C-alpha positions as CSV (number, residue, x, y, z in Angstrom):
1,M,1.9,2.0,5.7
2,T,4.3,3.6,8.3
3,P,7.4,4.6,6.9
4,R,11.0,4.1,8.4
5,T,12.5,6.7,10.3
6,P,14.6,9.2,8.1
7,S,18.0,8.1,9.7
8,S,17.5,4.7,7.4
9,S,17.0,6.7,4.2
10,P,19.1,6.1,1.3
11,S,22.3,7.6,1.0
12,P,22.0,10.1,-1.9
13,D,25.4,9.0,-3.6
14,V,24.8,7.3,-6.7
15,S,28.4,8.4,-8.1
16,G,29.4,4.8,-8.7
17,L,26.6,3.8,-10.9
18,R,28.3,5.1,-14.3
19,D,25.5,3.6,-16.5
20,Y,22.6,5.1,-14.7
21,A,24.3,8.7,-14.1
22,F,22.3,11.4,-15.9
23,D,20.6,14.8,-15.0
24,W,17.0,13.9,-13.7
25,A,14.1,16.1,-13.7
26,L,11.3,14.1,-11.1
27,V,7.8,15.6,-11.7
28,D,4.7,14.8,-9.6
29,V,1.6,16.5,-10.8
30,E,-2.1,16.2,-9.2
31,T,-4.8,16.9,-11.6
32,S,-8.7,17.3,-11.6
33,G,-9.1,13.6,-13.2
34,L,-7.2,10.8,-15.1
35,V,-7.7,11.9,-18.8
36,A,-4.9,14.4,-20.0
37,R,-6.5,15.7,-23.1
38,R,-9.8,16.8,-21.0
39,D,-8.4,17.6,-17.2
40,R,-6.0,20.1,-15.9
41,V,-3.1,20.3,-13.8
42,L,-3.8,21.7,-10.2
43,S,0.0,21.4,-8.7
44,I,3.1,20.4,-9.9
45,A,6.6,20.0,-8.3
46,V,9.7,19.4,-10.0
47,V,12.8,18.3,-8.1
48,T,16.5,18.3,-10.2
49,I,19.1,15.7,-9.2
50,G,22.7,15.4,-10.9
51,P,24.3,12.7,-12.1
52,D,25.6,12.0,-8.7
53,G,22.2,11.5,-7.3
54,E,22.3,15.2,-5.2
55,Q,19.8,17.3,-5.5
56,T,20.6,20.5,-7.5
57,G,17.3,22.4,-7.3
58,E,13.4,22.5,-6.3
59,F,10.2,24.0,-7.1
60,S,6.5,23.7,-6.6
61,T,3.3,25.7,-7.0
62,L,-0.5,25.4,-6.8
63,L,-1.9,26.1,-10.2
64,N,-5.5,27.9,-11.0
65,P,-7.2,25.5,-13.6
66,G,-10.1,27.3,-14.3
67,C,-12.3,24.3,-13.9
68,D,-13.7,22.1,-11.2
69,P,-10.9,20.6,-9.3
70,G,-12.4,17.3,-9.3
71,P,-12.0,14.6,-6.5
72,V,-10.9,17.1,-3.9
73,D,-11.1,13.7,-1.1
74,V,-8.0,12.7,-2.8
75,H,-5.5,15.9,-3.6
76,G,-7.6,17.9,-1.0
77,L,-6.9,21.2,-3.7
78,T,-10.5,22.8,-3.3
79,A,-11.4,25.8,-5.4
80,E,-10.9,28.3,-2.6
81,R,-7.3,27.1,-2.1
82,L,-6.5,27.6,-5.8
83,L,-8.2,30.8,-6.6
84,G,-5.3,33.2,-6.6
85,A,-2.8,30.6,-7.9
86,P,-0.7,31.5,-11.3
87,D,-2.2,30.2,-14.3
88,F,-0.1,27.2,-16.1
89,E,1.2,29.6,-18.9
90,E,2.7,31.8,-16.3
91,V,5.3,29.4,-14.6
92,A,5.5,27.0,-17.9
93,G,8.6,28.5,-18.5
94,R,10.4,28.1,-15.5
95,I,9.2,24.7,-15.4
96,G,10.4,24.1,-19.0
97,A,13.9,25.2,-17.9
98,L,13.9,22.8,-14.8
99,L,13.1,20.0,-17.4
100,Q,15.7,21.3,-20.3
101,D,18.2,18.7,-21.0
102,R,17.4,16.1,-18.2
103,V,15.6,12.9,-18.4
104,L,12.0,13.5,-17.0
105,V,11.3,11.0,-14.1
106,A,7.7,10.1,-12.7
107,H,6.1,7.1,-10.9
108,N,3.7,6.1,-14.0
109,A,5.3,8.8,-16.0
110,Q,3.6,8.4,-19.1
111,F,0.5,9.8,-16.8
112,D,2.8,13.0,-15.7
113,Y,4.1,13.3,-19.3
114,D,0.8,13.3,-21.1
115,F,-0.4,16.0,-18.5
116,L,2.6,18.2,-19.0
117,A,2.4,17.7,-23.2
118,H,-1.3,19.0,-22.9
119,E,-0.5,22.0,-20.8
120,F,2.7,23.0,-22.8
121,A,0.4,22.7,-26.0
122,R,-2.5,24.8,-24.4
123,A,0.1,27.3,-23.6
124,R,1.8,26.9,-27.0
125,L,5.0,26.2,-26.1
126,Y,7.5,23.5,-26.6
127,L,7.8,20.7,-24.2
128,P,11.5,20.2,-23.7
129,V,11.4,16.8,-22.8
130,S,13.2,13.8,-25.0
131,Q,13.5,11.0,-22.6
132,R,11.5,9.7,-19.8
133,L,12.1,7.4,-16.9
134,C,9.1,5.5,-15.0
135,T,9.8,4.5,-11.8
136,L,6.8,1.6,-11.7
137,A,8.0,0.3,-14.7
138,L,12.0,0.3,-13.3
139,N,10.6,-1.5,-10.2
140,R,8.6,-4.0,-12.0
141,Q,11.8,-4.8,-13.7
142,V,13.2,-5.1,-10.4
143,D,10.5,-6.3,-8.5
144,P,11.3,-5.9,-5.0
145,P,9.6,-8.1,-2.2
146,A,7.1,-5.5,-1.2
147,E,3.2,-5.9,-1.1
148,D,2.6,-3.8,-4.4
149,M,4.6,-1.2,-6.7
150,K,2.5,2.1,-5.1
151,L,4.9,4.9,-4.5
152,G,3.6,4.8,-0.2
153,T,4.7,0.9,-0.4
154,L,8.3,1.3,-2.3
155,A,8.9,4.5,0.0
156,A,8.5,2.2,3.2
157,H,10.3,-0.7,1.4
158,Y,13.2,1.4,0.8
159,G,13.1,3.5,3.8
160,V,12.1,6.9,2.2
161,P,10.4,8.9,4.7
162,Q,6.7,10.1,3.6
163,T,5.1,13.0,5.4
164,R,1.7,13.8,2.9
165,A,0.6,11.5,0.3
166,H,-0.8,13.2,-2.7
167,D,1.4,16.0,-1.8
168,A,2.8,16.9,-4.8
169,L,6.5,18.4,-3.8
170,D,6.5,15.7,-0.7
171,D,6.0,12.9,-3.6
172,T,8.6,14.3,-5.3
173,R,11.1,14.3,-2.7
174,V,9.8,10.8,-2.2
175,L,10.2,9.9,-5.8
176,A,14.0,10.9,-5.3
177,G,14.7,8.9,-2.6
178,I,13.0,5.8,-4.4
179,L,14.5,6.4,-7.7
180,R,18.2,6.3,-6.1
181,A,17.3,2.9,-4.2
182,T,15.9,1.4,-7.3
183,L,19.0,2.5,-9.4
184,R,21.2,0.5,-6.9
185,E,19.1,-2.7,-7.4
186,A,19.2,-2.2,-11.0
187,A,22.6,-2.2,-11.2
188,R,23.0,-5.5,-8.8
189,L,20.7,-7.1,-11.3
190,D,22.5,-5.6,-14.4
191,L,19.2,-4.0,-16.0
192,P,19.0,-1.6,-18.8
193,L,16.9,1.5,-17.9
194,P,13.5,1.6,-19.4
195,L,14.1,4.9,-21.3
196,V,11.4,5.9,-23.7
197,A,12.3,8.3,-26.3
198,C,9.8,11.5,-26.1
199,P,9.8,12.8,-29.8
200,P,8.3,16.6,-30.0
201,R,4.5,16.6,-30.1
202,Q,2.3,19.1,-32.1
203,D,-0.3,21.1,-31.1
204,A,-2.7,19.6,-33.3
205,Q,-2.3,16.0,-31.8
206,F,-3.7,17.3,-28.7
207,A,-7.0,18.7,-30.2
208,P,-9.8,17.9,-27.7
209,Q,-12.2,15.2,-29.3
210,P,-15.6,14.7,-28.4
211,P,-16.1,10.7,-27.6
212,K,-17.9,9.0,-30.1
213,T,-21.2,7.4,-29.4
214,P,-21.1,3.7,-30.4
215,C,-23.8,2.5,-33.2
216,A,-26.6,0.7,-30.6
217,Y,-26.9,-2.0,-33.1
218,R,-25.1,-4.9,-34.5
219,N,-24.2,-5.0,-38.0
220,P,-26.6,-7.0,-40.2
221,G,-24.1,-7.5,-43.1
222,R,-24.0,-6.1,-46.5
223,A,-26.6,-4.0,-48.1
224,E,-28.5,-5.7,-50.4
225,A,-28.9,-4.2,-54.2
226,G,-32.5,-2.3,-54.5
227,G,-33.2,-3.1,-50.9
228,P,-33.1,-1.2,-47.5
229,L,-30.8,0.0,-45.1
230,V,-30.6,-1.1,-41.6
231,Q,-29.3,-0.1,-38.9
232,G,-26.3,-1.4,-37.6
233,M,-24.9,-1.5,-40.8
234,K,-21.4,0.1,-41.5
235,I,-21.2,3.0,-44.0
236,A,-18.1,4.5,-45.4
237,I,-18.0,7.7,-47.2
238,T,-15.5,8.6,-50.3
239,G,-15.1,11.4,-52.9
240,E,-17.0,14.6,-53.0
241,T,-20.4,15.1,-52.5
242,A,-23.2,17.7,-52.4
243,T,-24.0,17.5,-49.1
244,S,-21.3,18.3,-46.3
245,R,-19.6,15.2,-45.0
246,A,-20.5,16.0,-41.6
247,E,-24.2,16.4,-42.3
248,L,-24.2,12.8,-43.9
249,V,-22.2,11.5,-40.9
250,A,-24.9,12.9,-38.6
251,R,-27.6,12.0,-40.5
252,S,-26.5,8.5,-40.5
253,G,-25.9,8.3,-37.0
254,A,-29.5,9.6,-36.2
255,A,-30.6,6.6,-38.7
256,G,-28.6,4.0,-36.5
257,L,-26.1,3.7,-39.2
258,N,-22.4,3.3,-38.3
259,V,-20.4,5.7,-40.5
260,M,-16.4,4.1,-40.7
261,S,-13.6,6.1,-41.8
262,S,-12.0,3.0,-43.6
263,V,-13.1,0.1,-45.5
264,S,-13.2,-3.6,-44.8
265,R,-14.9,-6.6,-45.6
266,H,-17.2,-6.4,-42.5
267,T,-18.2,-2.6,-44.6
268,S,-21.8,-2.9,-45.4
269,A,-22.0,-0.1,-48.1
270,L,-19.3,2.6,-49.8
271,V,-21.5,5.9,-50.8
272,T,-19.5,7.9,-53.6
273,N,-20.4,9.7,-56.7
274,E,-17.1,8.1,-58.0
275,A,-17.1,4.4,-57.9
276,G,-13.8,4.4,-60.4
277,S,-12.0,7.4,-58.7
278,G,-9.4,5.0,-57.6
279,S,-9.3,6.2,-54.4
280,S,-8.0,3.7,-51.7
281,K,-11.6,3.2,-50.3
282,A,-13.1,2.3,-53.9
283,R,-10.2,-0.2,-54.6
284,R,-10.9,-2.0,-51.3
285,A,-14.6,-1.9,-51.7
286,A,-13.9,-3.5,-55.1
287,A,-11.6,-5.9,-54.1
288,E,-14.1,-6.9,-51.1
289,G,-17.2,-7.1,-53.2
290,V,-18.9,-4.1,-50.8
291,P,-21.7,-2.5,-52.7
292,V,-21.3,1.2,-53.8
293,V,-24.1,3.4,-53.8
294,D,-24.4,7.1,-54.8
295,E,-25.3,9.8,-52.6
296,H,-28.5,10.3,-54.2
297,T,-29.6,6.8,-53.7
298,F,-28.2,7.0,-50.2
299,L,-30.2,9.8,-49.1
300,Q,-33.0,8.6,-50.0
301,L,-32.5,5.3,-48.4
302,L,-31.7,7.3,-45.1
303,G,-35.5,7.9,-44.9
304,D,-36.5,4.6,-44.8
305,V,-34.0,2.6,-42.4
306,R,-35.3,-0.7,-40.9
307,P,-35.0,-1.7,-37.4
308,G,-31.8,-3.2,-36.6
309,T,-30.6,-6.0,-33.9
310,P,-29.9,-4.0,-30.4
311,H,-26.3,-5.2,-29.3
312,R,-26.8,-7.6,-26.2
313,A,-26.8,-5.9,-22.8
314,A,-24.5,-7.5,-19.9
315,E,-26.3,-10.1,-18.6
316,T,-27.6,-9.5,-15.0
317,K,-27.3,-13.3,-13.6
318,A,-24.0,-15.0,-13.2
319,A,-23.4,-17.8,-15.5
320,G,-21.9,-20.3,-13.4
321,T,-19.9,-20.3,-9.7
322,T,-17.7,-17.2,-10.0
323,S,-15.8,-18.0,-6.4
324,K,-14.5,-21.0,-6.6
325,V,-11.3,-22.3,-8.0
326,A,-11.6,-24.9,-10.8
327,A,-10.2,-28.2,-10.7
328,T,-8.4,-27.4,-13.7
329,T,-6.0,-24.8,-12.1
330,A,-4.3,-27.3,-10.1
331,A,-1.0,-27.4,-12.2
332,T,-0.6,-23.5,-12.0
333,A,-2.5,-21.8,-8.9
334,P,-0.2,-20.7,-6.2
335,T,-0.4,-23.2,-2.8
336,T,-1.9,-20.2,-0.7
337,A,-5.2,-19.1,-2.3
338,P,-6.3,-15.5,-2.3
339,A,-9.3,-15.1,0.4
340,A,-11.9,-14.6,-2.4
341,A,-10.1,-17.0,-4.9
342,P,-11.3,-16.3,-8.6
343,T,-12.7,-18.9,-10.8
344,V,-10.0,-19.9,-13.3
345,T,-9.8,-22.3,-16.3
346,T,-7.1,-23.9,-18.2
347,P,-8.6,-25.1,-21.5
348,T,-6.0,-26.7,-23.9
349,P,-4.9,-24.5,-27.0
350,T,-5.4,-25.7,-30.5
351,A,-3.5,-23.9,-33.5
352,P,-6.0,-23.1,-36.3
353,A,-5.3,-24.3,-39.4
354,A,-5.6,-20.9,-41.1
355,P,-4.8,-17.2,-39.1
356,A,-8.1,-16.8,-38.1
357,I,-9.5,-14.7,-35.1
358,P,-9.2,-17.2,-32.2
359,S,-12.9,-18.5,-30.9
360,S,-14.2,-17.9,-27.5
361,P,-12.6,-19.5,-24.4
362,G,-13.8,-22.3,-22.9
363,T,-16.4,-22.1,-20.0
364,A,-15.4,-22.0,-16.6
365,V,-16.4,-25.5,-14.6
366,P,-18.6,-24.9,-11.8
367,A,-18.2,-26.8,-8.5
368,P,-21.5,-28.9,-7.7
369,R,-20.1,-28.4,-3.9
370,R,-18.0,-26.8,-1.8
371,P,-14.8,-28.1,-2.1
372,S,-13.3,-29.9,1.1
373,P,-9.4,-30.1,2.2
374,A,-9.3,-33.8,0.9
375,D,-10.4,-31.9,-2.8
376,A,-7.0,-29.9,-2.7
377,P,-4.6,-30.5,-5.3
378,P,-1.1,-32.0,-4.2
379,A,1.8,-29.4,-3.9
380,R,3.3,-28.8,-7.0
381,P,7.1,-29.2,-6.5
382,L,8.1,-25.4,-8.5
383,A,5.1,-23.9,-5.9
384,G,5.9,-20.3,-5.8
385,R,9.0,-20.1,-7.2
386,R,10.4,-18.6,-10.2
387,V,12.8,-19.5,-12.4
388,L,14.8,-18.1,-15.7
389,V,15.8,-20.0,-17.7
390,L,19.5,-19.0,-19.9
391,G,20.6,-20.6,-23.4
392,G,19.0,-22.9,-25.3
393,T,17.6,-23.1,-28.5
394,H,14.1,-21.3,-28.9
395,P,12.5,-25.0,-28.7
396,A,14.4,-26.0,-25.9
397,A,14.0,-22.8,-23.6
398,A,10.6,-23.0,-24.8
399,A,10.1,-26.4,-23.6
400,A,11.7,-25.8,-20.6
401,R,9.6,-22.7,-19.3
402,T,6.7,-25.2,-20.2
403,R,8.0,-27.7,-17.5
404,I,8.0,-25.0,-15.2
405,V,4.7,-24.0,-15.3
406,E,3.8,-27.8,-15.3
407,L,5.7,-28.0,-12.0
408,G,3.6,-25.0,-10.5
409,G,6.4,-22.3,-10.7
410,S,6.3,-18.8,-12.6
411,A,8.9,-18.7,-15.8
412,A,10.8,-15.2,-15.8
413,V,11.8,-13.6,-18.8
414,N,14.6,-11.1,-17.0
415,L,16.2,-11.2,-14.0
416,S,14.6,-9.7,-11.3
417,R,14.5,-9.7,-7.8
418,S,11.6,-12.3,-7.4
419,V,13.7,-14.9,-9.6
420,T,14.7,-18.0,-7.1
421,D,16.2,-20.2,-9.5
422,A,18.0,-20.4,-13.1
423,V,18.2,-22.9,-15.0
424,L,21.5,-23.3,-17.4
425,L,20.7,-24.7,-20.8
426,A,23.7,-24.9,-23.7
427,G,25.2,-21.9,-24.5
428,G,23.9,-20.5,-21.4
429,E,27.3,-19.7,-20.1
430,A,27.7,-16.7,-22.6
431,D,24.6,-15.1,-20.7
432,R,25.7,-11.7,-19.3
433,R,23.2,-12.5,-16.1
434,I,25.2,-15.6,-15.3
435,H,27.8,-13.5,-13.8
436,R,25.1,-12.2,-11.1
437,M,24.1,-15.3,-9.6
438,P,26.5,-15.5,-7.1
439,D,26.1,-12.1,-5.7
440,L,22.4,-12.6,-5.5
441,G,22.5,-15.6,-3.9
442,L,20.8,-17.8,-7.2
443,P,21.1,-21.3,-7.0
444,V,22.1,-22.1,-11.2
445,H,20.8,-25.8,-12.2
446,D,21.1,-28.1,-15.1
447,E,18.5,-28.9,-17.1
448,H,18.0,-32.0,-15.5
449,W,16.7,-30.2,-12.6
450,L,13.2,-30.1,-14.3
451,T,13.1,-33.7,-14.2
452,A,13.4,-34.1,-10.5
453,P,13.9,-30.6,-9.0
454,G,16.4,-30.8,-5.8
455,A,16.8,-34.3,-6.6
456,A,19.1,-36.2,-4.1
457,P,20.1,-39.6,-3.1
458,D,17.7,-41.4,-0.7
459,G,20.3,-43.2,1.1
460,T,19.9,-46.4,-0.6
461,G,21.4,-46.4,-3.8
462,T,18.4,-46.7,-5.4
463,T,15.2,-44.3,-6.5
464,P,16.6,-40.7,-6.1
465,R,14.1,-38.7,-3.4
466,A,13.0,-35.2,-4.1
467,T,14.1,-32.9,-1.8
468,W,12.0,-29.4,-2.6
469,P,14.0,-26.4,-1.5
470,S,12.5,-23.7,0.7
471,V,10.4,-20.7,-1.5
472,P,11.6,-17.4,-0.2
473,D,9.3,-15.2,1.0
474,H,7.4,-12.9,-1.6
475,P,4.0,-11.1,-1.2
476,R,2.7,-10.9,-4.2
477,T,2.8,-14.5,-5.8
478,P,0.1,-14.1,-8.6
479,L,-1.9,-17.0,-10.6
480,V,0.2,-18.6,-13.1
481,L,-1.9,-19.2,-16.1
482,P,-0.8,-21.7,-19.4
483,R,-1.3,-20.6,-22.6
484,G,-5.3,-20.3,-23.0
485,G,-6.0,-19.9,-19.0
486,V,-8.7,-18.1,-18.0
487,V,-9.4,-16.1,-14.5
488,D,-12.4,-14.0,-13.6
489,L,-11.7,-10.9,-12.7
490,P,-12.9,-9.7,-8.9
491,A,-15.4,-7.5,-8.8
492,P,-14.3,-3.6,-7.8
493,Q,-14.5,-3.0,-4.1
494,R,-14.4,0.5,-4.3
495,T,-15.4,3.7,-6.3
496,P,-14.4,4.6,-8.9
497,A,-13.2,1.6,-9.7
498,P,-9.7,0.8,-11.0
499,L,-8.0,0.7,-14.2
500,W,-7.4,-2.9,-15.2
501,H,-4.1,-3.3,-17.0
502,I,-2.5,-5.7,-19.0
503,T,1.3,-5.3,-19.4
504,A,3.3,-7.1,-21.7
505,A,7.0,-7.2,-21.1
506,W,10.0,-9.2,-23.1
507,A,13.9,-9.4,-23.1
508,P,15.5,-6.2,-24.6
509,Q,15.7,-6.3,-28.0
510,D,18.4,-5.0,-30.2
511,A,17.7,-6.1,-33.6
512,C,13.8,-5.1,-33.6
513,E,11.3,-3.3,-32.3
514,I,8.2,-4.8,-30.8
515,D,4.5,-3.0,-30.4
516,V,1.5,-3.8,-28.4
517,V,-1.8,-3.0,-29.9
518,A,-5.4,-3.1,-28.8
519,F,-8.9,-3.8,-30.0
520,V,-12.4,-3.0,-28.5
521,L,-14.8,-5.4,-30.0
522,D,-18.3,-6.4,-30.0
523,E,-20.3,-9.7,-30.0
524,D,-19.8,-10.1,-33.5
525,E,-15.7,-9.6,-32.7
526,Q,-15.5,-6.3,-34.9
527,V,-14.7,-2.6,-34.2
528,T,-17.5,-0.7,-33.5
529,F,-15.5,2.0,-35.3
530,D,-12.4,2.6,-36.4
531,E,-10.7,4.5,-33.3
532,D,-11.4,1.3,-31.2
533,F,-8.2,0.1,-32.6
534,I,-5.6,1.7,-30.0
535,F,-1.6,1.7,-31.3
536,Y,1.3,3.9,-30.9
537,G,-0.2,6.4,-33.2
538,A,-3.5,6.6,-31.4
539,P,-2.7,5.4,-28.2
540,E,-6.2,6.3,-26.7
541,N,-9.9,5.6,-28.3
542,P,-12.1,8.5,-28.2
543,A,-13.8,7.6,-25.1
544,G,-11.0,7.4,-23.3
545,T,-11.7,3.9,-21.7
546,V,-8.7,2.5,-23.2
547,H,-5.0,3.7,-23.1
548,L,-2.0,2.5,-24.5
549,L,1.3,3.2,-22.1
550,T,4.7,2.7,-23.1
551,D,6.7,2.0,-20.0
552,G,10.2,1.4,-21.9
553,P,11.4,-0.4,-25.0
554,A,10.8,-3.8,-23.6
555,E,7.3,-3.2,-21.6
556,Q,4.3,-1.7,-22.8
557,T,0.8,-2.0,-21.0
558,V,-3.0,-1.7,-22.2
559,A,-5.0,0.2,-19.2
560,V,-8.9,-0.4,-19.8
561,D,-11.7,1.0,-17.5
562,L,-14.0,-2.0,-18.2
563,T,-16.7,-0.1,-16.2
564,A,-17.2,2.6,-18.6
565,L,-17.4,0.4,-21.6
566,P,-20.4,0.5,-23.2
567,P,-22.8,-3.0,-23.5
568,S,-22.1,-3.2,-27.3
569,S,-18.1,-3.9,-26.1
570,R,-17.8,-7.4,-25.2
571,K,-14.0,-7.7,-25.3
572,V,-10.6,-5.9,-25.4
573,A,-8.0,-7.8,-27.2
574,V,-4.4,-7.1,-27.2
575,A,-1.6,-8.0,-29.7
576,A,2.1,-7.6,-30.0
577,V,3.8,-6.9,-33.4
578,I,6.9,-7.2,-34.5
579,D,9.1,-5.0,-36.9
580,R,10.9,-5.9,-39.7
581,E,11.8,-9.0,-40.8
582,R,12.1,-10.9,-37.3
583,T,10.2,-13.0,-35.7
584,F,8.8,-14.1,-32.0
585,R,11.5,-16.9,-32.4
586,D,14.3,-14.0,-32.2
587,V,12.3,-12.3,-29.3
588,G,11.5,-15.6,-27.1
589,A,9.3,-15.4,-24.2
590,V,6.6,-12.8,-23.8
591,Q,5.3,-12.0,-20.0
592,V,1.8,-11.0,-20.1
593,T,0.4,-9.7,-16.4
594,A,-3.2,-8.7,-15.5
595,V,-3.3,-6.1,-12.9
596,P,-5.9,-4.1,-10.9
597,G,-4.7,-0.7,-11.0
598,T,-1.3,1.6,-11.4
599,G,1.1,0.1,-9.0
600,A,-1.4,-2.7,-7.5
601,A,-0.3,-6.4,-6.8
602,P,-0.8,-8.6,-10.0
603,L,-3.4,-10.8,-10.3
604,A,-2.2,-13.6,-12.8
605,R,0.6,-13.9,-14.7
606,A,1.3,-15.9,-18.1
607,T,4.7,-16.8,-20.1
608,L,4.3,-16.8,-24.1
609,D,7.0,-18.3,-25.9
610,A,5.1,-20.6,-28.4
611,A,5.8,-18.2,-31.1
612,T,8.5,-19.4,-33.8
613,T,7.7,-17.8,-37.6
614,E,4.9,-15.5,-36.3
615,R,5.4,-11.9,-36.5
616,T,2.3,-11.1,-35.1
617,L,1.3,-12.4,-31.5
618,L,-2.4,-12.2,-29.9
619,L,-1.3,-11.7,-26.0
620,A,-4.6,-11.7,-24.1
621,E,-8.1,-10.5,-23.7
622,F,-10.3,-8.9,-21.5
623,Y,-13.8,-10.4,-22.0
624,R,-17.1,-10.3,-20.6
625,R,-19.2,-13.7,-19.5
626,G,-22.4,-12.7,-18.3
627,P,-21.9,-9.8,-15.9
628,V,-18.2,-10.9,-15.2
629,W,-15.3,-9.6,-16.8
630,R,-12.6,-12.4,-17.3
631,F,-9.0,-12.5,-18.6
632,R,-7.8,-14.9,-20.7
633,A,-4.0,-15.5,-21.9
634,V,-3.9,-16.5,-25.4
635,G,-0.7,-16.9,-27.1
636,Q,-1.8,-16.8,-30.5
637,G,0.7,-16.2,-33.3
638,Y,0.1,-15.5,-37.1
639,D,2.7,-15.1,-39.4
640,H,1.1,-12.1,-41.3
641,G,2.1,-8.8,-40.1
642,L,-0.8,-6.4,-38.0
643,A,-2.6,-5.4,-41.2
644,G,-4.2,-9.1,-41.3
645,L,-5.3,-9.2,-37.8
646,A,-6.9,-5.8,-37.9
647,R,-8.7,-6.8,-40.6
648,G,-10.0,-9.6,-39.0
649,Y,-11.0,-7.1,-36.5
650,G,-13.1,-4.9,-39.4
651,V,-10.2,-2.0,-39.4
652,D,-8.1,-1.6,-42.9
653,I,-4.9,-0.2,-42.0
654,A,-2.0,-0.1,-44.6
655,D,0.5,-2.5,-44.4
């Protein structure tokens, strides 16, 4: 994409934006790979900017990582170029001085922050960063009319000159221009900055952990008294043992057993010499009726472990048609379909009588023949429009957002550049965003607009005639899914395949915090091992295939490398959990988006706000259907906390 001329570059002066005035340290790193705990920084650039937007400092250097530089075709940094460059330890002090007492800023900031945290930890130094700001997350909130949210695309949109992509220093200078322009847009929209607190990180948290090998067999269930062990059984161990714990784990794994670090209702047996010890595992085993065997008996059983049932590999044949849009998407698909339209289904959701794990979604309806223009659904009145609901009780606002989707529109949860209309319900006049509407040129409608949007007299004084307003041009119009809607993910068009992201966003909250979590599940809807439960305290599974990204206090993302998941992993379920005694009625709508890669245009979006008394909300999931991965907007809530949901998936956690 060709950048505009430097003369059109945004003015650096942001002194009038007092709520956005910070000392900034803009950072970009080029790395040997994508996993911070394993890969290394090859080059780094830091540009410092004062509260007035003026640059105050600049530093950049190549680094010798002492390892293979990785994808040279991306960053151009060969081993020969890096030879003779300083080690990170040699420049860590200078970098730390630039970061001290400033807000770290980067595009996809958690990536850069995590790499810096690991490099500082390897150097046995403190990373002096207490807050960070992600310009990708900030632009997702602003939502400018650009093709995507990649650095080069935003540079062209904001008129920031870019000369050398993937050069750390040039990328950081470009980032400075994007930051200034985005802060102005955020001020126009009265958006709070998505600042993320960065508590001190200790060296122990960064000790490299080798990926665990998933058990190749399905869990056959409980061990029978006097019976043999079967491959795939989930085994937990507690208390002192004569054989070292490491040897027990290794021998169990070699025999095809799955050693877990906690006990749940899915545990096949607990190995302990002290059944009455009162340990948490022993207490849980007694409560769940899990069989208990002593170490001597277990070692004998290890000598004759019976064959188990292997996990199913992904099928090689497609299940049904995967290139046509199902007829059930008429109410939600955009008027202009993508070139290769994904399969979408919109099953009618039903709430279970008890808090149980939701059943698998319905199967896509294959088209019996190639659709013709006559088969196309009629245009929906609000197709292509993004509507923000202000005010109203929770049921009234939820009903209004449901009606927006029924009319083909997309329900917004926050004010952004992509919002085309606002609907004012009772009490909406007190919403601070209402005062922004005239400056932004956004029409504000009353609740009757959703009955007949744009209704106007037809000239006869009888039946009103609907006159639909034009839709502003926006290059990114994702599929709008209702609760329960499903869409096939397109096959990757490049190597390596992009990470898929499920991003959850909500209106900023003052009285509570929301955490997003993820579970990697097998065909029995169970985690293969405890570390496949991903949450704030453990934001990445051992294989590095699923990663939790904290993008701000009102947005979190789960990134998944679907192509690297083992055959035993059939689903990645993503949920949101609210702390304290608040419920999702207090939070309101949660927006869920599926995005193919960092900064890419979204594939699908859903707004979920049916929850009332629930404290846990199952948001969405990626799951396999034959050789195809699918995205499903779930929206199933539970009154219990996270512990109840986790136990259903085979993870025992403290409440």
